[in-house]
N, C-alpha and C positions, 0 to 999 in steps of 0.2 A: 277196032279191034285190041285188047288191052299189051302192050308189046313191051314195055319195060320186068325190074323183078315188079313182083306185086307181095300187096297184106293184103289175108284172105281172111272171113268168118262165113264162119258157117253155121247158124242153128237150128240142131232140128228142133223136134215138136215132136213126139207118138205119142197116140190114142194109148188110154189107158187100153185094160179088156175094155172088149166091148159086152162079152158076159157075165158083167157086174150094172148095178142098178148106177143107175147118173149121176144119183145124189156121192156117191162111192167113188166116180169115177170123177167128185168137183175135189174129193178128196186132194187127189196126184196132181191135179194143175202142177204148175212147175216144176216140182222135186222135177231132183233126178230121180235122172233115167240106168241105170248101171247092167239088164239083160239086153240078152239081143237085140236087135241086131250090136253089132261091136260100133265102135266112134269110128275104126280105122279102113273099117268097109264102108261103112257112109260120109267117111270123106274124100273117100277112093275115088268111092263108085260120083259122089257128085263134082270132085276135079279134074276126073278125064270125061268125064261126057262133058265137056264144057268146055274143052280141048276143043280150038279152032272156033269159038262158039263166042266165049268174052274175050281166055286167053286164047293166043297161040298153040303154047301149050301147055303144061302144068307145074312140067320144072323149071314154069318161071318164077311159084311164086315162094316163094320167101321166108315173110308168115303166114305165118295161118293158126287162128284161134278155133276152136272147135266146142262145142256144148250140146249138150241134147240132155234133153226135158220132154217132162209126159205132159200132153194135153187132153182136155176132159174128152175132148173136140172127137168127133168118129173120127174126122181125117185128120191126115198131122201132115204138118210144112215144112216147108225150110230156110230157114234169114239165106238172101248167102248176099255178102257185102267183097267188095272187092273194091285196091285201089293199086293204082301206081305205086309207088315210093323213086325216092331220086337212087340211081347207080351209086349218088355216096352219103347211100342214112347209114349212118352207123346204130348201136345196139342201145345204147342210150335219147340218140335222138326218135328214133320206132315206139322207145315205151313210154314216154316223154307226150310223142302223139296222139299212141294207143287209147292211153291218159285223156286228155280235155280234146279228144275227135270222136274216138271210138262212142259208141251208144248201143249199147245189147239188148234187145227188149223181150 
């Protein structure tokens, strides 16, 4: 279980409306999702749910990067990345680390 300060990345892939054709759903693939559920609610649900599972408490999350896009798939998914930060990491070091090492697919 992670116990220090955390950098967390959450990517939500939300299915395009199933009531439209498969061809039309493919047009949505990778586009920004701007409707409900809102990102704050999704983030809160996941971070609270993983407290005591991956990290001790979601209060440890010092940095959180969140995105949500459409997927043409009929089932959505969540990609979660979590890493402990050093206690002494500063803002510029963390930004450099994100730029150099965090790949979001």
